[in-house]
N, C-alpha and C positions, 0 to 999 in steps of 0.2 A: 356387637360390631365385627364385621367380618375381617378376613386377614388383608383383603385388598384395601379396605378402609382404614385399616391401621397403617399399613404403608403408606397410603396417601397422606394420613395425618403427619407420618415422620417427614415424607418429603416437603410437605407444607412447612412444618417446623424448620426444617433444613434451609429451604429457600428463604424463609424469613430472616434466619441467621445470616445467610448469605448477603442479604440487602442491608441488615443492621450493620454489620462489620466490613461492608464493602470487600468481601472476598475476592470478587471477580466483577468484570464489568456487567452491569445490569442485565443487558442482552444475553450474555453467556449464561448468568444465573438462572434467568427465567427459561431459556431453551433447554438447560441440562435439566430442569425440573420437569419440563414437558416430556423429555426423552425418557427420564427416569420413571414418569407415569406410565409410559407405554411398556417399559421394560416389566413393571410389577403388574401390568394387565388392567389398570385403571382405566386408560384409554387405548384405542387402537392405534397402530402405527400411522395411520391416515389422520387421525385427530391432532398428531402432534404438529403437522404442517399445514393442515386445512385452513387454520385461520390466515395464513398468509394470503390466501386466495379468496377470503371472506369478505362479506359485506362491511364489517366493523373495520378492519385494517384498511379497507379501500376507503371508508369515510374518513378515517384518520388521516390516511395519506393525502387525499385530495384536499381536505380542510386544512392541512399544514401548508400545502402549496398556495392556497388562496390567502392565508394569512401571511406568507412570505411575500406575495403579490404586494400587499399593503406596504411591506417595508421598501421593497424594490422600487415602487413607483413614488415614494415619498410620503404617502399617506399617513402611515404611522406616525411619522415624524411631525407632521403638521397636526395631526390629532392630539398627539403627546403635547405638543407645545401649546395647543388651545385648552387642554384640560389643566395643564400646570399653571397656565395664566389665570384660570378661573379658580382652582383650589389652593394654588401656592405650591410650596415644596414640602410641606409637611406629611410625614409617613402617614399619619392617622387620616388627615383628609384624603390623600390619595387612595389609602386603603378603602375608604368609604366610598369614593367614587367609583373604583373598580369593582368592588362588590356590588353596589346598586346596579351597574350596568350588567354584570353577570347575572344577576338575580332576575332581572327584567327578561333578557334575551332567553334565559333557560326555562322561562315560564312556556314559552311557545316554541323552542328548539332544543335539539339534542345538545347536552351538556358537553360531550366531546365536541361538537362544532362550535360552540361558544367559547371554549376554553382554546381551541386551535386559533380562532380568529383574533381573540383577544391577547393572546400570548405576545405577539410581536408589538401591539400597540402598549401593553404593560412594560414590556422590556424598555421599549422607547420613552414611556414617561419615567421610569426608574433612571435611565441614562440621564434624561433631561433634568431631574430633580436631583441626581447625584445621590440616590438612595438604594438600599439593598435591593437586588432583583429577586432574589430567592425568598425573601421574607413577604413578597407580594404573592407568590405562586400558590401557597397553600390557602389563603383565604379566597383567592380566584377559583381554585379547584372546588372548595367546600361549597362556595355560594352557586357554582354552577351545578352542584347536586341538589342542594336543598331548595333551589328556587324553583325545581320541577315541580314542587306541591303547590304552586300557585293555580295550575290549571290542570284538567284532566289529561291533556296531551303533553304535559311537560316532560314525561319519560315514558319510555315503553313499558315500563313496570306498571305504570298506572293504567294503561290502556290493557295489559294483561289481566290485572285484577278486576277491570270493569268487565272484561269479556267473560270471566269465569263465573263471575256473579250474575251477570245477566242470562247465561246459558243456564244457571239454576234458577232462573225466574225470579232474581233478587233486583229490583230496580237499584241502580247505582246512583251516580251522581251526575249532574249537568255540567258544563265546561267549566264554569267557576266555582262552583260548589266547594271543591277541594282546596279552594283559598281561604275557607273560613277556619281551617287550621294551619295552612301552609303561609298564610300572611303574616299572623302572630309569631310563628316559628321563625320566619325570616328576619322580623324585628328583634327577637331574641338573640338571633345568630350575629346580627350587627353589634348589638349591646355586648354580647359576650366577647367578641373579637376585638372590641375597642377597649373594654375594660381588663379582660383576663387573657384571651387568646393570643394578642399581639405580644404579651410579655412571655409567652411561652414558645414563641418562634426562636429558630436558632439565630443567635446573634451574628452580625457581620454578613457577608455575601459568599454562599458556598456555589453559587451557579457557575456553569460551565462556560467559562470566558472564551473557549475555542468556538463553541457554539454560537454564542452572542456575536463575536467577531465576525464570523462567518456570515451571520444573518444580517449584520449591519453594515457590513462591507460594500454591499450592492445598494443600500440606500442612496438616493439622490440627494445631493446637496441643494440648497434652496434655489441656487442660481440656475441649476439644472432641472428644476422641477417641471415634468411634463403634465399639463393640465389635461390633455386629452387622455392619455393613459391612467391619469389619477381617476379622471370622471368614469371612464369606462370600468375601472377596477371597484370603485365604489357602487356603481350601479348593479354590476354582476353580484357583488356580495349582498347587496339589498335584496335583490331578485332571489338569490338562493335562500336567505332566511324567510323570505315571505313564502316561497314553495315549500320549505321545510315546516312552516308553520300550518300551512294548508293540510300538509301530511295526506296527500292523495295517493291512493294505492298504486296509480299508474307510474307516478314519479317519487319513489322512496328516496329518502335523504341521501344516500351514498350516489345515487344516480344522478340527482340534482346537483351535488358537489362535483361530480365528473364532469357535466354539462358546463359548469362554470369555470372549471380548469381549461377546458377546450375552448371556450369563448375567449378566455384571456390569452392563450396561445395563438388563436386565429387572428386576433387583433394585436398582436405583438406586444402585449403589454409584458410578457415573460416570453423568453425565446427556449429553445429546447435544452440548451445546456443549463439555464438557469432553473429550469423545471427539476432536472435530476439533482441539481446541487441543493435546492430546497427540501429535498426528502432526507430526513434523518433516519438512517438505517437502524441505529441503535434503539431508537423509540419504536419503529415498527417491530422488531425482535422482541423487545420487552412487552409490548401490548400482545402480540401473538403467543408468546411463551405462557404468559400469565392467564391469558382466555384458555388455553389448553389447561393450566391448573385448576381454573375455574370449573371446567367440563370434568376434570379428574374428580374434584370434591363432589360434584353431583352424581356421576356415573358410578363411582365407587362405593356409594351408599353412606359416605361421611356425613354429608349435609342432612340425609334423612335421620341418621342416628342422632345427630345433634337435636333435631327437631323432636324426634321421638322421645328422647331422654328428658328434654323439657317439659313434654306432654305428661309423662309419667310423673314427673316431679310435682305437677299441679295437685294431683290427688283426685278424688271421686266427685267433690262438690265445693269447687274454689268459688270465691266472690267474682263478680263480673270486673271489677277493677284489677284483680289478679290475673284474670284471663287476659284483659287488655294489656297489662305489663308484659305478661308472658309473650304474647305476639309480637309486641314492640322489641324486646329484647331478643327473642330468637331470630326475628328478621333482620335486626341490626346486625346480629352476629354473623348470620349467612351472607349477608350483601357484603361484609368485609372479606369473605372468603371466596365468593363467586360473584357473578355479575347480578346486578339489582333487578334484570328481568328474569334471571334463573331463579333468584330466591322468591319472586313473587309468584312464578309459575309453579313452583315446588310446594310453597306454603299455603297459597289460596285454597286450592282444593282439600288441603288437610284441615286448615282451620274453620273452613266454612260449615261442614257438618258439625264440627264440635260447638261452634257458636249457636247453631240452631238447636242442638241437643241441650245445652246449657241455658237458652232460652236469652242469648246475648245478642243484641242488635247485629246482624250480620254486615250492614252497611258501615257500622263503626269498625269492626274488625277489618273490613276491606280497607278503610281509610288507614288503619293502624299499619297494615302491610305496605300500602303505597308510602306512608311516612318512614317506616322502618328501612324500607329498601332505598331511600334517599340519605342514609347516614353512613355512607362508606369512609368514615372519618379515621378509621384506626389503622388501615393497612393500604398499600398501594394496589392490591388485589382486585377489589371489587368494583372499580370504576375506571372507565377509559379516560375520565377526567383527571384522575390520579397518576395513572401510568403515563398519560402523555407529557407530564411535567418532571418525571423522574430524570430523564437525560438532560435537559436543559437547566435543571436547577440543581442537579446532582443531589437530589434527595433521598433520603433513607426512610425506612420504617420509622424511626425515632421522629423524623420530621413531621409525619403524619399522626402518629400515635399521641405525642406529648400534648400538642394543641387539641387534638382530636378527641381525647377521652373526655375532657371536660365539656366540650360541645356535645358529644354524644349524651352525657348525662343531662345537660340542660334541655337537649331537644326531646329526650324520653320524658323529663318532668314536664315540659311544656305540652307535650302530646297527650300526657294523662291528665292535663288539666283541660286543654281545648278540645279534644275529640269528644268527651262526654258531654260538654256544653253545646258542641254544634250537632252532635249525632248521639241522643241520650242512648245510654246501654240497655 
C-alpha cells in the first residue's frame, strides 16, 4: 500500500471518528476530509468542490425540493393521515409500510430519489402517529438500497456490472432476473428489522427538530388545502418517477428532477423564496464532501489494495463458495467506503477474469457484485441514501453500524444461499 493510500486510510478513520463523536457539524467534517485528501494528493483541488456542481448533488437538491413541495401543498400530511388510518399508530406497522413502499419504488428508481421524496412523508407519518422520526430513517435508507436488487435497473451499479459482463461477451440478466435473489433478500430484510433491527435502533428521537419545524412550518392546514396545487405536485412527482424508471439516455434522472422543479415553480406550487428555503445546505455539503472521500478511496489505491489483499488471501485453488463469499465481502466493504457504482466499476473487471480462470459462473459473480454493492449498511459514506438522512436525523456512524452489521451478515448469508440456487456456480 502506497503512502497516499495510507494517508487516505488515516483521513477515512479520522472522518469516521468525527461523525461518531460529533466533533463538529457533519458538513464541516466531510468538507475537511475532502480538503485533507487534496493536501495529501489523493485527489486534485478541483475534485474537492467538483461534486457541488455534479449530477449527484443536483439530483439530491432537486429531489429535496420535490419532497418539500409535498409538505408545502399539504400532500404529505394527507398521505400520512391515510397511512396512519390504515396501519394505525404502531411503530412496527408503520415501519413495514415505509419499508415496503421504499422497496417497491427503489426497484425502478434511484434510491436517493426515493429517500428524498419519502422523507417528508415519513416525517409527517411520525408526527401524526407521535412516534420517533429518527428511528424510521435508517430502515427507510436501507430499504432504498436493498430494493434495487429487485430489477436490473434498480441501481446504476447493476447497470455497470451488466455492461462490463456484456462487453466481455458474457450474457447477463434480463430485467427481472436479479429479483430471483433480490426478492428473498428483501423478505429477509423485513423479517430482520421487525425481529432484531428495530431493537438496535437508537431509543428516543434524535432528529433535528429545527429541520423538522422548518419543513412543517409551510405545511398547509386542512382548511387551506389547495386541491389544484396538490394535484399538480402529485402528477409532477408521478411523471418524474415514471421518467426515471424508463431511464432514457436523453433524460437522465437529475435532468428529469430538474424539469419537475421548474414545472412546480411555473405553476406556482412553490415560489422562489420557498425553493431556496427547502434546500438544506448542510446536507449538500455532507453529500459533496463524502463523495470526494469516496473518490479519494478509489484514486489513492486504497480500494484496490483492499481488493488485492482479499484476493491474495484466497490462495491458489479456493472452493467456488469461498470465491462467492470473498466477492460479497469485498464488494460490501468497498461499497461502505465509496459509492456503490464505484465499487461495482472497480471490482467487476477484477473478479470476472478470476471467476473464468477458476471455472466459476461469471453471471453468479456479477450478481454477487450487484448484491454486495447494495449493502451500504455500516457507514454513511457509501450511499447517498444514507448521507441524505444525516442532517435531518442527526445520525452518526453508530446509528448505521449497530443495526447495519446484523443486516449485513443476514444479507451475505442469504446471498450465499440464494445466488447458487438461482445461478449455479
